[in-house]
C-alpha positions in Angstrom: 113.4 -82.8 445.0 115.1 -84.8 442.3 113.1 -83.0 439.7 113.9 -79.6 441.2 117.6 -80.4 441.3 117.6 -81.5 437.7 115.8 -78.3 436.7 118.2 -76.2 438.7 121.3 -77.8 437.0 119.9 -77.3 433.6 119.0 -73.6 433.9 121.9 -71.1 433.8 122.6 -69.1 436.9 121.1 -65.7 436.7 123.4 -62.7 437.1 121.0 -60.7 439.1 117.7 -62.1 440.6 115.1 -59.7 441.7 113.6 -60.1 445.1 111.2 -63.1 445.2 107.5 -62.0 445.0 104.5 -64.1 445.1 102.5 -64.2 441.9 99.4 -62.2 441.7 96.3 -64.1 442.7 94.1 -65.1 439.8 90.9 -64.9 441.8 89.4 -63.3 444.9 87.3 -65.5 447.0 85.9 -62.6 449.1 84.6 -60.9 446.1 83.6 -64.1 444.4 85.6 -63.4 441.3 88.2 -65.4 439.4 88.4 -68.6 437.5 87.1 -70.9 440.1 84.6 -69.0 442.1 81.8 -70.5 444.2 79.0 -69.1 446.2 76.4 -70.3 448.5 76.2 -72.3 451.6 78.6 -74.9 450.1 81.5 -72.5 450.5 80.6 -71.1 453.8 83.5 -71.0 456.2 86.2 -71.5 453.5 86.4 -68.0 452.0 90.2 -67.2 452.1 92.9 -66.2 449.6 94.7 -69.3 448.2 97.2 -70.0 445.5 97.0 -72.5 442.8 99.4 -75.5 442.8 101.1 -74.0 439.8 101.7 -70.9 441.7 103.1 -72.8 444.7 105.5 -74.7 442.4 106.4 -71.4 440.7 107.1 -69.9 444.1 109.3 -72.8 445.1 111.2 -72.6 441.9 111.7 -68.9 442.5 113.1 -69.7 446.0 115.4 -72.3 444.5 116.7 -69.9 441.9 117.2 -67.2 444.5 119.1 -69.6 446.9 121.2 -70.8 444.0 122.0 -67.3 442.9 122.9 -66.2 446.4 125.1 -69.3 446.9 126.8 -68.8 443.5 127.5 -65.1 444.2 128.8 -66.0 447.7 131.1 -68.7 446.2 132.4 -66.2 443.6 133.0 -63.6 446.3 134.7 -66.1 448.5 136.9 -67.3 445.7 137.7 -63.8 444.7 138.5 -62.9 448.3 140.8 -65.9 448.6 142.5 -65.1 445.3 142.9 -61.4 446.3 144.3 -62.4 449.7 146.8 -64.8 448.0 147.8 -62.2 445.5 148.2 -59.5 448.1 150.2 -61.9 450.2 152.5 -62.8 447.3 152.8 -59.2 446.3 153.7 -58.2 449.9 156.3 -61.0 450.0 157.7 -59.9 446.6 157.9 -56.3 447.5 159.5 -57.2 450.9 162.0 -59.4 449.2 162.7 -56.7 446.6 163.1 -54.1 449.4 165.4 -56.5 451.2 167.5 -57.0 448.1 167.6 -53.3 447.5 168.7 -52.7 451.1 171.4 -55.4 450.5 172.6 -53.7 447.4 172.7 -50.4 449.3 174.7 -52.2 452.0 177.2 -53.3 449.4 177.5 -49.8 448.0 177.9 -48.4 451.5 180.4 -51.0 452.4 182.4 -50.3 449.3 182.6 -46.6 449.9 183.2 -47.2 453.6 186.1 -49.5 452.7 187.5 -46.9 450.3 187.2 -44.2 452.9 188.9 -46.5 455.5 191.8 -47.2 453.2 192.1 -43.6 452.3 192.1 -42.6 456.0 194.8 -45.2 456.8 196.8 -44.1 453.7 196.5 -40.4 454.8 197.5 -41.3 458.3 200.5 -43.2 457.0 201.4 -40.5 454.6 201.1 -37.8 457.3 203.5 -39.9 459.5 205.9 -40.2 456.7 205.7 -36.4 456.0 206.2 -35.7 459.7 209.4 -37.8 459.6 210.5 -35.8 456.5 209.7 -32.6 458.4 211.9 -33.8 461.3 214.6 -34.5 458.8 214.3 -31.0 457.4 214.6 -29.5 460.9 217.6 -31.6 461.8 219.2 -30.7 458.5 218.5 -27.0 459.1 220.1 -27.3 462.6 223.1 -29.2 461.0 223.8 -26.3 458.7 224.7 -24.0 461.6 228.1 -25.7 462.1 229.2 -25.4 458.4 228.1 -21.7 458.4 230.1 -20.9 461.5 233.1 -22.7 460.0 232.9 -20.8 456.8 232.5 -17.4 458.4 235.3 -18.2 460.9 237.6 -19.2 458.0 236.8 -16.0 456.2 237.6 -13.9 459.3 240.8 -15.8 459.9 242.0 -15.3 456.4 241.5 -11.5 456.7 244.6 -11.5 459.0 246.9 -12.5 456.2 249.8 -10.2 455.4 250.3 -8.3 452.2 250.8 -9.1 449.4 249.1 -12.4 450.2 245.9 -10.7 451.3 244.3 -11.6 448.0 240.9 -12.9 447.0 242.2 -16.3 446.1 240.4 -19.5 445.1 240.0 -20.6 448.7 238.3 -17.3 449.6 236.0 -17.6 446.6 235.1 -21.2 447.6 234.5 -20.1 451.1 232.2 -17.2 450.0 230.4 -19.7 447.7 230.1 -22.0 450.7 228.7 -19.3 453.0 226.2 -18.2 450.3 225.3 -21.8 449.5 224.6 -22.4 453.2 222.4 -19.3 453.5 220.5 -20.3 450.4 220.1 -23.8 451.7 218.8 -22.5 455.0 216.2 -20.4 453.3 215.2 -23.3 451.1 214.9 -25.6 454.1 212.8 -23.1 456.0 210.4 -22.7 453.1 210.2 -26.4 452.7 209.5 -26.8 456.4 206.6 -24.3 456.1 205.3 -26.1 453.1 205.5 -29.4 454.9 203.6 -27.9 457.9 200.9 -26.6 455.6 200.6 -30.0 453.8 200.4 -31.8 457.1 197.6 -29.6 458.2 195.8 -30.2 454.9 196.3 -34.0 455.3 194.8 -33.9 458.7 191.9 -31.8 457.6 191.0 -34.2 454.8 191.7 -37.2 457.0 189.1 -35.8 459.5 186.7 -35.2 456.7 187.1 -38.8 455.4 186.8 -40.0 459.0 183.5 -38.1 459.5 182.2 -39.5 456.2 183.4 -43.0 457.2 181.7 -42.6 460.6 178.4 -41.6 458.9 178.6 -44.6 456.6 179.3 -46.9 459.5 176.2 -45.7 461.2 174.1 -45.9 458.0 175.5 -49.4 457.4 174.5 -50.5 460.8 171.0 -49.0 460.3 170.6 -50.7 456.9 171.9 -53.9 458.2 169.3 -53.8 461.0 166.6 -53.0 458.3 167.8 -55.9 456.2 167.3 -58.4 459.1 163.7 -57.2 459.7 160.9 -59.4 458.3 157.1 -59.9 458.8 157.6 -62.1 461.8 160.0 -59.7 463.5 158.8 -58.6 467.0 160.6 -55.3 467.1 158.8 -53.7 464.1 156.3 -51.0 464.7 153.9 -48.8 462.8 155.3 -45.5 461.5 152.6 -44.0 459.2 154.6 -40.8 458.5 157.9 -42.6 457.7 157.3 -42.5 453.9 157.6 -38.7 453.8 161.0 -37.7 452.3 163.0 -35.3 454.3 164.0 -32.0 452.7 167.6 -32.5 453.6 167.8 -36.0 452.1 170.3 -36.5 449.4 170.0 -38.4 446.1 172.1 -41.4 445.2 174.0 -39.3 442.8 174.8 -36.5 445.3 175.5 -39.2 447.9 178.0 -40.9 445.8 179.4 -37.6 444.5 179.9 -36.4 448.0 182.1 -39.3 449.0 183.8 -39.4 445.7 184.7 -35.7 446.0 186.0 -36.4 449.5 188.1 -39.3 448.2 189.3 -37.3 445.3 190.4 -34.4 447.5 192.0 -36.7 450.0 193.8 -38.6 447.2 194.9 -35.3 445.7 196.3 -34.1 449.0 197.9 -37.5 449.6 199.5 -37.3 446.1 200.7 -33.8 446.9 202.1 -35.0 450.2 203.9 -37.9 448.5 205.3 -35.5 445.9 206.4 -33.2 448.6 208.1 -36.1 450.4 209.9 -36.9 447.1 210.8 -33.3 446.8 212.1 -33.2 450.4 214.2 -36.3 449.6 215.6 -34.6 446.6 216.2 -31.3 448.4 218.0 -33.0 451.3 220.0 -35.2 449.1 221.0 -32.4 446.8 221.7 -29.9 449.6 223.8 -32.4 451.5 225.7 -33.4 448.4 226.1 -29.8 447.5 227.4 -28.9 450.9 229.8 -31.9 451.0 231.0 -31.2 447.5 231.5 -27.5 448.4 233.3 -28.6 451.5 235.5 -30.9 449.5 236.0 -28.1 447.1 237.0 -25.7 449.9 239.2 -28.4 451.4 240.8 -29.1 448.1 241.4 -25.4 447.6 242.9 -25.1 451.0 245.1 -28.1 450.3 246.3 -26.7 447.0 246.9 -23.3 448.6 248.8 -24.9 451.4 250.9 -26.9 449.0 251.6 -23.7 447.1 252.6 -21.9 450.3 254.8 -24.8 451.6 256.5 -25.9 448.5 257.1 -22.4 447.1 260.1 -22.4 444.8 261.4 -25.9 445.5 258.3 -27.8 444.4 256.8 -25.3 442.0 257.9 -27.4 439.0 256.6 -30.5 440.7 253.2 -28.9 441.2 253.3 -27.6 437.6 253.9 -31.2 436.5 251.1 -32.6 438.5 248.8 -29.9 437.3 249.8 -30.5 433.7 249.2 -34.2 434.2 245.8 -33.5 435.6 245.1 -31.3 432.7 246.2 -34.1 430.3 243.9 -36.6 432.1 241.1 -34.2 431.9 241.7 -33.6 428.3 241.6 -37.4 427.8 238.5 -37.5 429.7 237.0 -34.7 427.5 238.1 -36.6 424.5 236.6 -39.8 425.8 233.3 -38.0 426.6 233.2 -36.6 423.1 233.9 -40.0 421.7 231.1 -41.4 423.9 228.7 -38.8 422.6 229.7 -39.7 419.0 229.3 -43.4 419.7 225.7 -42.7 420.8 224.8 -41.2 417.5 224.7 -44.5 415.6 222.3 -46.3 418.0 220.1 -43.1 418.0 220.0 -43.0 414.2 219.1 -46.7 414.2 216.2 -46.3 416.6 215.0 -43.2 414.8 215.2 -45.0 411.4 213.2 -47.9 412.8 210.6 -45.5 414.1 210.5 -43.7 410.8 210.1 -47.0 408.8 207.4 -48.3 411.2 205.5 -45.1 410.7 204.8 -46.2 407.1 202.9 -49.3 408.2 199.5 -49.4 406.4 196.1 -49.0 407.9 195.5 -50.9 411.1 199.0 -52.2 411.1 200.1 -48.7 412.3 199.7 -50.0 415.9 201.2 -48.6 419.1 202.6 -52.0 420.0 205.2 -52.9 422.5 207.9 -52.6 419.9 206.8 -49.0 419.1 206.8 -48.0 422.8 210.2 -49.7 423.2 211.7 -47.9 420.3 210.3 -44.6 421.6 211.8 -45.3 425.0 215.1 -46.3 423.4 215.2 -42.9 421.7 214.4 -41.2 424.9 217.0 -43.2 426.8 219.6 -42.4 424.2 218.7 -38.7 424.3 218.9 -38.7 428.0 222.3 -40.4 427.8 223.5 -37.8 425.3 222.2 -35.0 427.6 224.0 -36.6 430.6 227.2 -37.0 428.6 227.0 -33.4 427.3 226.5 -32.2 430.8 229.4 -34.3 432.0 231.4 -32.9 429.1 230.6 -29.4 430.2 231.6 -30.3 433.7 234.8 -31.8 432.5 235.6 -28.8 430.3 234.9 -26.6 433.3 237.1 -28.7 435.4 239.8 -28.5 432.7 239.4 -24.7 432.7 239.7 -24.6 436.5 242.9 -26.7 436.2 244.3 -24.3 433.7 243.5 -21.4 436.0 245.3 -23.3 438.8 248.3 -23.8 436.4 248.4 -20.1 435.9 248.2 -19.3 439.6 251.1 -21.7 440.3 253.4 -19.5 438.3 252.9 -16.5 440.6 255.3 -15.4 443.3 254.7 -17.2 446.6 257.5 -15.9 448.7 257.0 -14.9 452.3 254.0 -17.1 452.8 254.8 -18.5 456.2 252.1 -16.6 458.0 249.5 -17.3 455.4 250.4 -21.0 455.5 249.9 -21.0 459.3 246.5 -19.4 459.0 245.3 -21.7 456.3 246.6 -24.9 457.7 246.6 -24.5 461.5 243.6 -22.3 461.8 241.2 -22.9 458.9 241.8 -26.5 458.0 241.9 -27.7 461.6 238.6 -26.0 462.2 237.1 -27.7 459.1 237.6 -31.1 460.6 234.4 -30.4 462.6 232.4 -30.3 459.4 229.2 -32.5 459.6 228.9 -35.7 457.7 226.6 -36.2 454.8 224.1 -38.2 456.9 223.9 -35.3 459.4 223.4 -32.8 456.6 220.7 -35.0 455.1 218.8 -34.9 458.5 219.3 -38.6 459.5 221.2 -37.8 462.7 
């Protein structure tokens, strides 16, 4: 056995070994042929097929080789099977970890969009509430305009009962007509704005509902993916679903999925911005209309006061009123002069800023930078231009007021005799009724 082991270790393992066959016999005893044949009575009873010792050893060696080859092939197959099992196990673990990581990334994306949708839904709800409050302000402001309109129409009707020659279309009547027309225009504007607010509220709610549905779908998908992320090979609730790898025809792609939510958010943000702009517009409308109404009311009251002063003082205080009117004209002229000087004073800073911008425009190459100084100089020019525009507008208002004062000065020179009835109507009827005029807060819809 030791020799055979030595021989087996020295010889290389055959790749393929044919099936073991016994060597062909070198002789045939029955036929008395071969190398070592014998005949006669000496061989009687021993006639059988036998192998030579060399053939026996050759057969043993063949058996050894066959056993070695089979063991070697079995060991290779066993090693390859173990290696394949380890590789497939590692591959399965890697793919499962990669799938878990991908599901986790999907969870992050879903959570991000879900958070954006939730914030947008909350922002839309808050914006809708604010717009509802503005709508209520508009409705209250519209209701509040009824009293000024009834006052203006009543004043006009009362002044129709004045006696000749005082039945004239004076400044008071003009301001009253302007007030009535202003109130009608404001009422139409408020009604249109209310309809616009109602339409915007409906759009806000529709987009809020769309975002809520998208958010609800993402919450459900997030919960499903979160459950998928917790599954592993040792989970007990996993089952076989052979047909689950088939993609559904209605399934979206990551691009269309993200675009769908992004479009919903963009539309919701666009409507929310429109709603915010509408609220700002409503604030401006209510502020401007209330201020316009109060200014017009003050203008009417002022006209009434002046007219009553004219009627009461008549001849005795005509000079006194002329003096006061002249004084006011002088003050307004001073104001006009001051405004013109203020406009002139703004020209030098404007020229300085423009010169700086012009000089800085000659900076070479990359030095021509839109730095903070450049933006500040541009804003300075814009601010100065805005200041000049405001001053010019104020100058126009002052000049208009000056012209109105001059018209009043001309009217004070007219004959105001026999004005007792007119004074009674203006003071006792009209001005007493105007004390019921709403406050600026009521006209702005706060009360």
